[in-house]
N, C-alpha and C positions, 0 to 999 in steps of 0.2 A: 119456646121456639127451638127447633131442632138445629144442631150445628151444621146439618146438611142443607139448610136453607140457602138457596142460590144467591139471593140478594145480599145476605149476610156474608157469605163466602166471597162474593165479589168485592164487598166493602173491605173485608180483611185483606184480600189480595192487593187492593189499592193502597190500603193503609201501610202495609209492610214495604211498599215501594216508595212511600213518601219519606223525605228527609228534610230535617231542619237545616237552614243555612248555617255554615260554620262562620266563625269570626271574619275570616278573609273573604267570605262570600257576601258579607253585608256591605252596603254602599259606603264608600269612603268619601262622602261628601255631605254637606249640610242639607237637611230636609225640613220642610215646614210640617206642622202638626198633621194636617190632612194627608200629606204624603206618608208620614210615619204610620198613621192609622191604616191606610190602604196596604202598605208594605207588611205590617205586622199581621193584619187579617189574612193576607195572601199566604203567608208562611205558616200560620197556626191553624187555619181553618180545617185542614185534614185531621188534626188532632183534637179539635174542639169538643168539649163535653157540653158546654152551654152556649146559648145564643148571646148576642151582644158582647162579642169578644173584647173589643176595645173601642172607646169613644174619645173624642177630644176632652170631654169633661173628666173621664177617668184619668187621662194623662195629667190634667191639671191637679186632680186630687192626689195622685201618686207623687207629684213634685211637692205639693203642700205638705204631705205626710213624710217627706224625706225618703220615700222608697225609690225615687228616680232623681238623678242629678238635674239641676235646673238647666234649661236651654241657654244658649248664648244670649248676648244682649239684643240680638235681632230675632229672638224667639225661634231659633233654628236648633235642630236636633242632629246628632251624629250617630255613628254605629254603636257607640256605648249605650245610648238611649234605646236604640232598636233591640240590642241584645237584652238589656234589662226588661224591656216591655214584652219580648217573646217569653222570657222566663216567667215573669209575673203573670202574664195572660194564661199560660198553661198551668202554672202551679196554684193559682188562686182558686181553682176548682177543688183542690184537695188540702190546701194549707191556708191558715190565716195570713193576711198580708204582713203583719209584724214578723211572723216566723219566716216568711219568704225573704224579707229584708235582712233578717239576722243570718239566714242561710247564705245569701249572696255576699254579705260582708265577710262571713267566716271563710267561704270558699275563695273569695278574691284575695284575702290575706294569705291563705295557704299556697295558692298556685298562680295568683294573678288573674285579673278579670278575663283576659283572652282565653287562657287555658281552662279556667273554670267554666266559661260559657261553652266552649267546645265539648268539654266533658259532660256538661248538662245535656247538650244535644245528643251525644252518644248514649247517655243514660236513658233518655226518653226512647230512643230508637231501639236500644237493647231490651228495655222492659217490654216494649210492644212485641218484639220478636219472641221473647220468652213466653208471653201470654199466647201468642199464635201457635208456638210449638206445643204448648199444653193442650190447646184445642185440637191440633193435628194429631197428637198422640192419642187423645180420647177417640178421635174419629177412625183411626186406622188400626189401632191395636186392640183386638178383641180381648186380649188377656190383661189389658190395662185396667187397674182398679178404678179409674176415673169414669164415673157415669156422666154422660153428657148433660143430664138433667141437673147435676150438681155443680156444673161449671160456674154458674152465677154465684153460688155460695162460696166456692173456692176462691174466685176472683174478689168477691166482697171481703172475705176474710183476709186475703193477701193485701188488699187495699188498706184495710184497717191496720194490719200489722205494719205495713210500710209507713203509713202516716204516723203511727205511734213511735216507731223507732226513729224516723226522720226528725220528728219534733223533739224527742229527747236528745238525739245527737246534737242538734243545733243548740238546744238549751245548755247542754253540758260543755259544748265547744265554746259557747259564748261565756259561760262562767269561768272556764279555764283561761280564756283570753283576758277577762277582767281581773282574775287573780294574778296573772303574770304582769299585768300593767299596773296593778294597784298595790 
């Protein structure tokens, strides 16, 4: 597919305009599971890699696995749950669930959950902007060594490298934390 493809270009233009809600934009009230599913789907759908983003059964499994805090005694969820679910839903396409949990725990310890979540949102948006800049550079700069036919390879290699480095960072951070506590 050529990067000059109109549908693809329109999708990229739409994607770069999309923003994840920051902590203070998340509802500051209790929600039931179906409301959480709808809210999370609304926020992550522009960024989705796969279908079936989030289901009530997934939420139950995340709670059972300790990836997500338990709801209150009335089975209601708050903004903490929504933030966790947005991060889990997006990251599960590229990282194992255990690694996502470890990353959330590490970042929350470093800067607190609110700041960690906001930095996650900024990170997703910045990474998308960088990818779009790479595509734009290939399209407009005849002297640029990036061949548009190699963009899939470039992005695939960057995705691999990012996943590798992220997974090792979390593993080393977790080991460091365990060594400091033990």
